[in-house]
C-alpha positions as CSV (number, residue, x, y, z in Angstrom):
1,X,119.8,76.2,45.2
2,X,121.3,75.2,48.5
3,X,125.2,75.1,48.6
4,X,125.2,71.5,50.0
5,X,122.3,70.1,48.1
6,X,122.4,68.1,44.9
7,X,118.7,66.9,45.0
8,X,118.0,69.2,42.0
9,X,117.7,68.3,38.4
10,X,119.4,71.6,37.5
11,X,122.4,71.0,39.7
12,X,122.6,67.3,38.4
13,X,122.5,68.4,34.8
14,X,125.1,71.2,35.2
15,X,127.5,68.7,37.0
16,X,127.1,66.1,34.3
17,X,127.5,68.8,31.7
18,X,130.8,70.0,33.2
19,X,132.1,66.5,33.1
20,X,131.0,65.9,29.5
21,X,132.8,69.1,28.5
22,X,136.0,68.3,30.3
23,X,136.2,65.0,28.4
24,X,135.1,66.5,25.0
25,X,137.6,66.8,22.3
26,X,135.6,69.1,20.1
27,X,135.4,72.8,20.3
28,X,133.4,75.0,18.1
29,X,135.5,77.6,16.0
30,X,133.8,80.5,17.7
31,X,134.4,79.1,21.0
32,X,138.2,78.7,20.2
33,X,138.3,82.2,18.9
34,X,136.6,83.7,21.9
35,X,138.9,82.0,24.4
36,X,141.9,82.6,22.2
37,X,141.1,86.3,22.2
38,X,140.7,86.2,26.1
39,X,144.1,84.4,26.4
40,X,145.9,86.8,24.1
41,X,144.4,89.9,25.6
42,X,145.2,88.6,29.2
43,X,148.8,88.0,28.2
44,X,149.1,91.4,26.8
45,X,147.6,93.0,30.0
46,X,149.7,90.9,32.3
47,X,152.9,91.7,30.4
48,X,152.0,95.4,30.4
49,X,151.5,95.4,34.1
50,X,154.7,93.6,34.8
51,X,156.6,96.1,32.5
52,X,155.0,99.3,33.6
53,X,153.8,99.0,37.2
54,X,156.4,99.7,39.8
55,X,158.1,96.8,41.7
56,X,158.6,97.2,45.5
57,X,160.6,94.1,45.9
58,X,163.0,92.0,43.8
59,X,161.9,88.7,42.2
60,X,163.2,85.8,44.2
61,X,163.4,82.4,42.6
62,X,162.8,80.7,45.9
63,X,159.7,82.8,46.5
64,X,158.5,82.1,42.9
65,X,159.0,78.3,43.5
66,X,157.2,78.5,46.9
67,X,154.2,80.3,45.3
68,X,154.1,77.8,42.4
69,X,154.3,74.8,44.7
70,X,151.6,76.2,47.0
71,X,149.3,77.0,44.0
72,X,149.7,73.6,42.5
73,X,148.9,71.9,45.6
74,X,145.9,73.9,46.7
75,X,144.3,73.5,43.3
76,X,144.5,69.8,43.6
77,X,141.6,70.0,46.0
78,X,138.3,70.5,44.1
79,X,135.0,70.2,46.0
80,X,131.4,70.7,44.7
81,X,129.8,73.9,45.4
82,X,126.0,74.1,44.2
83,X,126.2,72.9,40.7
84,X,130.0,73.4,40.1
85,X,133.4,72.9,41.3
86,X,135.7,75.2,43.3
87,X,139.4,75.2,44.5
88,X,140.8,77.2,47.3
89,X,143.0,79.2,45.0
90,X,142.8,82.3,47.2
91,X,145.1,80.6,49.8
92,X,147.9,80.8,47.3
93,X,146.9,84.0,45.2
94,X,146.5,86.4,48.1
95,X,149.9,85.7,49.7
96,X,151.5,85.8,46.3
97,X,150.4,89.4,45.8
98,X,152.7,90.5,48.7
99,X,155.4,87.8,48.6
100,X,156.3,88.4,44.9
101,X,156.6,91.7,43.0
102,X,152.9,92.3,42.7
103,X,152.9,93.1,38.9
104,X,154.4,89.8,38.0
105,X,151.7,87.7,39.9
106,X,149.3,87.4,36.8
107,X,152.1,85.8,34.8
108,X,153.1,83.4,37.6
109,X,149.4,82.6,38.0
110,X,149.4,81.6,34.3
111,X,152.5,79.4,34.7
112,X,150.8,77.7,37.7
113,X,147.6,77.1,35.9
114,X,149.3,75.6,32.8
115,X,151.6,73.5,35.0
116,X,148.5,72.1,36.9
117,X,147.3,70.7,33.5
118,X,150.7,69.6,32.3
119,X,150.3,65.9,33.2
120,X,147.0,65.6,31.4
121,X,148.4,67.5,28.4
122,X,151.4,65.3,28.2
123,X,149.5,62.0,28.6
124,X,147.0,63.1,25.8
125,X,144.0,63.0,28.2
126,X,143.6,66.7,27.7
127,X,144.0,68.4,24.3
128,X,146.1,71.5,23.7
129,X,143.0,73.4,22.9
130,X,142.3,73.7,26.5
131,X,145.5,76.0,27.1
132,X,143.8,79.2,25.8
133,X,140.8,78.5,28.2
134,X,143.3,78.1,31.1
135,X,145.1,81.2,30.3
136,X,142.0,83.2,29.9
137,X,140.6,82.0,33.2
138,X,143.4,83.8,34.9
139,X,141.9,87.2,34.2
140,X,140.8,87.3,37.7
141,X,144.4,88.1,38.8
142,X,144.5,91.4,36.8
143,X,141.9,93.3,39.0
144,X,143.7,93.1,42.3
145,X,147.1,93.7,40.9
146,X,145.8,96.9,39.2
147,X,144.0,98.2,42.3
148,X,147.1,97.6,44.5
149,X,149.5,99.2,41.9
150,X,147.3,102.3,41.5
151,X,147.0,102.7,45.2
152,X,150.5,102.2,45.9
153,X,149.8,99.6,48.4
154,X,151.8,96.6,47.2
155,X,153.5,96.4,50.6
156,X,151.3,94.5,53.1
157,X,149.9,96.5,56.1
158,X,146.7,95.6,57.9
159,X,145.6,99.3,58.1
160,X,145.2,99.2,54.3
161,X,142.3,96.7,54.5
162,X,139.9,99.1,52.5
163,X,142.1,98.8,49.6
164,X,142.2,95.0,49.8
165,X,138.5,95.0,49.9
166,X,138.6,97.1,46.7
167,X,141.1,94.6,45.2
168,X,138.8,91.7,46.0
169,X,135.9,93.5,44.3
170,X,138.0,94.2,41.3
171,X,138.9,90.4,41.2
172,X,135.3,89.4,41.1
173,X,134.4,92.1,38.5
174,X,137.2,91.3,36.1
175,X,136.5,87.5,36.4
176,X,132.8,88.1,36.0
177,X,133.3,90.2,32.8
178,X,135.8,87.8,31.4
179,X,134.0,84.6,32.1
180,X,130.5,85.8,31.2
181,X,131.6,87.4,27.9
182,X,133.7,84.5,26.7
183,X,131.2,81.8,27.5
184,X,128.3,84.0,26.1
185,X,130.0,85.0,22.9
186,X,132.0,81.8,22.4
187,X,129.7,79.2,23.7
188,X,126.3,80.7,23.6
189,X,125.8,80.5,27.4
190,X,123.2,83.0,28.6
191,X,124.5,85.0,31.7
192,X,121.2,83.9,33.5
193,X,122.7,80.4,33.4
194,X,126.2,81.5,34.5
195,X,125.4,83.9,37.2
196,X,124.0,81.4,39.9
197,X,127.0,79.2,39.6
198,X,129.5,82.1,39.7
199,X,127.8,83.5,42.8
200,X,128.7,80.3,44.6
201,X,132.3,80.3,43.3
202,X,132.7,83.9,44.4
203,X,131.4,83.0,47.8
204,X,134.1,80.5,48.2
205,X,136.6,83.3,47.2
206,X,135.3,85.8,49.6
207,X,135.3,83.3,52.4
208,X,138.9,82.3,51.9
209,X,140.3,85.8,51.2
210,X,140.7,86.7,54.9
211,X,142.7,83.6,55.5
212,X,144.8,84.4,52.5
213,X,145.6,87.8,54.1
214,X,146.6,86.1,57.4
215,X,148.9,83.8,55.5
216,X,150.3,86.8,53.6
217,X,151.1,88.7,56.9
218,X,152.9,85.6,58.2
219,X,155.0,85.0,55.2
220,X,156.3,88.6,54.8
221,X,159.6,88.0,56.7
222,X,159.5,84.1,56.4
223,X,158.4,83.3,52.9
224,X,158.3,79.5,53.7
225,X,155.3,80.2,55.9
226,X,153.2,80.5,52.8
227,X,153.1,76.7,53.1
228,X,150.6,77.4,56.0
229,X,148.1,77.5,53.2
230,X,148.4,73.7,53.1
231,X,147.4,73.2,56.6
232,X,143.6,73.2,55.8
233,X,144.3,71.2,52.6
234,X,143.8,67.8,54.5
235,X,140.5,68.9,56.0
236,X,139.2,70.3,52.6
237,X,140.4,67.2,50.8
238,X,138.5,65.0,53.1
239,X,135.4,67.2,52.7
240,X,135.8,67.3,49.0
241,X,136.1,63.4,48.7
242,X,132.9,63.0,50.9
243,X,131.0,65.5,48.9
244,X,132.2,63.9,45.7
245,X,131.0,60.5,46.9
246,X,127.7,61.9,48.1
247,X,127.3,63.6,44.7
248,X,128.0,60.4,42.8
249,X,125.6,58.5,45.0
250,X,122.9,61.2,44.5
251,X,123.5,61.1,40.6
252,X,123.4,57.3,40.6
253,X,120.3,57.2,42.7
254,X,118.6,59.8,40.4
255,X,119.5,57.7,37.4
256,X,118.0,54.7,39.0
257,X,114.8,56.5,39.9
258,X,114.4,57.8,36.3
259,X,115.2,54.3,35.0
260,X,112.6,52.8,37.2
261,X,110.0,55.4,36.1
262,X,110.7,54.8,32.5
263,X,110.6,51.1,33.0
264,X,107.2,51.3,34.8
265,X,106.0,53.5,31.9
266,X,107.0,50.8,29.4
267,X,105.2,48.3,31.5
268,X,102.1,50.3,31.5
269,X,102.3,50.7,27.7
270,X,102.9,47.0,27.4
271,X,100.0,46.2,29.5
272,X,97.6,48.5,27.7
273,X,98.9,50.4,24.7
274,X,96.3,53.3,24.8
275,X,97.2,54.0,28.5
276,X,100.9,54.2,27.6
277,X,100.4,56.6,24.7
278,X,97.9,58.6,26.7
279,X,100.5,58.9,29.7
280,X,103.1,60.2,27.3
281,X,100.7,62.9,26.0
282,X,100.0,64.0,29.4
283,X,103.8,64.3,30.2
284,X,104.2,66.6,27.4
285,X,101.3,68.9,28.2
286,X,102.0,68.9,32.0
287,X,105.6,70.0,31.5
288,X,104.5,72.8,29.2
289,X,101.9,73.9,31.9
290,X,104.5,73.6,34.6
291,X,106.9,75.9,32.7
292,X,104.2,78.4,32.3
293,X,103.5,78.3,36.1
294,X,107.1,78.6,37.0
295,X,107.5,75.4,38.9
296,X,111.0,74.7,40.0
297,X,113.3,71.9,38.7
298,X,112.5,69.4,41.5
299,X,108.8,69.9,41.2
300,X,108.9,69.6,37.4
301,X,110.9,66.4,37.7
302,X,108.3,65.0,40.1
303,X,105.5,66.1,37.8
304,X,107.1,64.5,34.8
305,X,107.4,61.2,36.7
306,X,103.8,61.6,38.0
307,X,102.4,62.3,34.6
308,X,104.1,59.4,33.1
309,X,103.0,57.0,35.9
310,X,99.6,58.5,36.8
311,X,97.8,55.3,35.5
312,X,100.4,52.9,36.7
313,X,97.9,51.6,39.3
314,X,95.7,50.3,36.4
315,X,98.1,47.5,36.1
316,X,96.2,46.0,39.1
317,X,92.8,46.7,37.7
318,X,91.2,43.7,35.8
319,X,91.6,44.1,32.1
320,X,87.9,43.2,31.4
321,X,87.1,46.4,33.4
322,X,89.7,48.6,31.7
323,X,88.8,47.6,28.2
324,X,85.0,47.2,28.8
325,X,83.4,48.5,25.5
326,X,80.4,50.0,27.4
327,X,79.7,52.1,30.4
328,X,80.9,50.8,33.8
329,X,78.7,49.6,36.5
330,X,78.8,51.4,40.0
331,X,80.9,48.4,41.4
332,X,83.3,48.5,38.4
333,X,83.8,52.3,38.9
334,X,84.8,51.7,42.6
335,X,87.4,49.3,41.5
336,X,88.7,51.8,38.8
337,X,88.9,54.5,41.4
338,X,91.3,52.5,43.4
339,X,94.0,52.8,40.7
340,X,95.4,56.1,42.3
341,X,95.8,54.3,45.6
342,X,97.3,51.3,43.9
343,X,99.7,53.4,42.0
344,X,100.8,55.2,45.3
345,X,101.5,51.9,46.9
346,X,103.5,50.6,44.0
347,X,105.8,53.7,44.1
348,X,106.0,53.6,47.8
349,X,107.6,50.2,47.6
350,X,110.3,51.7,45.3
351,X,110.8,54.5,47.8
352,X,112.9,57.8,47.6
353,X,111.7,60.2,45.0
354,X,109.2,57.9,43.5
355,X,107.5,57.6,47.0
356,X,106.8,61.4,46.8
357,X,105.7,60.9,43.2
358,X,103.1,58.4,44.5
359,X,101.5,61.3,46.7
360,X,100.9,63.3,43.5
361,X,99.3,60.2,41.8
362,X,97.2,59.5,44.8
363,X,95.5,62.9,44.4
364,X,95.5,63.3,40.6
365,X,91.7,62.7,40.6
366,X,90.8,65.0,43.4
367,X,88.4,67.8,42.3
368,X,89.0,71.4,43.1
369,X,85.6,71.7,44.9
370,X,86.4,68.7,47.2
371,X,84.1,66.1,45.5
372,X,86.9,64.0,44.1
373,X,88.7,60.8,45.2
374,X,90.2,59.1,47.1
375,X,90.5,61.7,50.0
376,X,88.1,64.6,49.0
377,X,90.8,67.2,49.1
378,X,89.8,70.7,47.8
379,X,91.6,73.8,46.4
380,X,95.2,74.3,47.5
381,X,95.2,71.3,49.7
382,X,95.6,69.3,46.5
383,X,99.2,69.3,45.4
384,X,99.8,71.7,42.5
385,X,101.4,68.8,40.5
386,X,98.2,66.7,41.0
387,X,96.1,69.7,39.8
388,X,98.2,69.9,36.7
389,X,98.1,66.2,35.9
390,X,94.2,66.3,36.5
391,X,93.7,69.0,33.7
392,X,96.1,67.4,31.3
393,X,94.9,63.9,31.9
394,X,91.2,65.1,31.3
395,X,92.2,67.0,28.0
396,X,94.1,64.0,26.6
397,X,91.3,61.6,27.5
398,X,88.6,63.8,26.0
399,X,90.6,64.1,22.7
400,X,91.2,60.4,22.3
401,X,88.9,57.9,20.8
402,X,88.1,54.8,23.0
403,X,86.2,51.7,22.3
404,X,83.1,53.0,23.9
405,X,83.0,56.7,22.7
406,X,84.4,59.1,20.1
407,X,86.8,61.8,20.7
408,X,85.9,65.4,21.1
409,X,87.4,68.2,19.0
410,X,90.0,70.4,20.5
411,X,87.5,73.3,20.8
412,X,85.0,71.0,22.5
413,X,87.5,69.8,25.0
414,X,88.8,73.2,25.7
415,X,85.2,74.3,26.3
416,X,84.7,71.5,28.7
417,X,87.8,72.5,30.7
418,X,86.5,76.0,31.0
419,X,83.1,74.8,32.0
420,X,84.6,72.7,34.8
421,X,87.1,75.5,36.0
422,X,86.6,76.2,39.6
423,X,84.6,73.0,40.2
424,X,86.6,70.0,39.0
425,X,89.9,71.7,37.9
426,X,92.0,74.5,39.3
427,X,91.1,77.7,37.4
428,X,94.7,78.8,37.2
429,X,96.0,75.5,35.5
430,X,92.9,75.6,33.1
431,X,93.7,79.1,32.1
432,X,97.4,78.2,31.3
433,X,96.3,75.0,29.5
434,X,93.7,76.9,27.6
435,X,96.3,79.5,26.5
436,X,98.7,76.8,25.4
437,X,96.2,74.6,23.5
438,X,93.7,77.1,21.8
439,X,94.3,77.3,18.1
440,X,94.9,80.6,16.3
441,X,91.7,82.2,15.1
442,X,92.5,81.7,11.4
443,X,92.9,77.9,11.8
444,X,90.3,75.2,11.8
445,X,88.8,74.0,15.0
446,X,90.0,70.6,14.0
447,X,93.6,71.5,14.2
448,X,95.7,68.4,15.3
449,X,95.3,67.7,19.1
450,X,97.8,69.5,21.3
451,X,99.7,70.9,18.4
452,X,100.1,74.3,20.1
453,X,101.2,72.9,23.4
454,X,103.7,70.3,21.8
455,X,105.3,72.9,19.6
456,X,105.7,75.2,22.5
457,X,107.2,72.4,24.7
458,X,109.5,71.3,22.0
459,X,110.8,74.9,21.7
460,X,111.1,75.1,25.5
461,X,112.9,71.8,25.7
462,X,115.3,72.8,22.9
463,X,116.1,76.1,24.8
464,X,116.5,74.1,28.0
465,X,118.8,71.6,26.4
466,X,120.8,74.3,24.7
467,X,121.3,76.0,28.1
468,X,122.4,72.8,29.7
469,X,124.7,71.9,26.8
470,X,126.0,75.4,26.9
471,X,126.7,74.9,30.6
472,X,129.1,72.2,29.6
473,X,131.4,75.0,28.6
474,X,130.7,77.1,31.6
475,X,131.1,74.3,34.1
476,X,134.7,73.9,32.9
477,X,135.7,77.5,33.6
478,X,138.0,78.9,36.3
479,X,137.9,76.8,39.5
480,X,134.9,74.9,38.2
481,X,136.9,72.3,36.1
């Protein structure tokens, strides 16, 4: 996933999930307990550090006010990073470690975090239940304070940079353990879902940490210079606004493409009921095969659209040919074979994502040995999405009764796929489809069509949906709200 790219279904889903979580008023009891324990344990650790660790400078109300002001202002800037959101917190946090008595910084960070959310709390736009999450999200401050206190390096000096590197590593480690454990235990979010997003958030922290040290060095004798952290805010704000607008445009465009695809699918079904139901069957099996083959999110999205619309070109084929009760004449077959080209042309008129889907549809009747149509492509020259649609389309067609022939049994259709593997179909795709569709040995050969694939697909979709819904909680975590 590229740091500046949103052309990914996974990134879009995580961003939308984060927005949903922020606006949600309901929290599971386990989630409340997990974040509550995180908040209480953080306050206990922060209080213990403030009470036990040595102070090398006195607490100045003016310095506290400057740190709080800077912290609140820098956190007003939120910009998209991969599938989440980040704020330049390091520009306030790092100087605070040296401008204030280091052991009190976690408590000051807690105050700043709650104050940032105070207007939303007072207006009722955010519920009080968010407070434990905000407090627990400041666990990242404990690691650096602990390292600096144990090393006795709470007074800034450039030659102590190895200690500062260790402090940064401790920050990432404490935050990683806190965030992953709370969201995993409380919200059921797999670490596998969390880690890619955290990696980008941490990349922002690592990038801004050196600038934070420069501001810290400048503000040692003149605390007011901590406001230098605000100098890049204007630029970051403009970048954030531009990226937010681009993200909104991308999400809107993605919604439009999906809506257009679904609308065209409905048109196909209205035009010919069998073709519409057949296309939906092909979608289910194609996605199950794609999951097994490990296709990425963008390719699975395009495959889903292609499987749904692979017969959209038949709208332009005369109905007397499509619904002819007997075998087609050679001239009629030539007309039918144009439906892939017609489908591509229709989607090219829509443009964007659907234009690339049109290319998949064009090649969905190519043969692996090169004897297919319309272009006679062979082997890997055929897009993998087209090869998947070809197998799933053939299986669905063979196991469906038409006016001019009866359906095959599941075992007969699978045997036909195996027989045509390597000639008409991609052997790798056939192998996966066969593994998904074959019935258990103890069951009848007339087991309902696609039952194995559909049941597996349903479970896969449920797991994916659960992960994305779980990401609602994660996308609202520290610097990702």
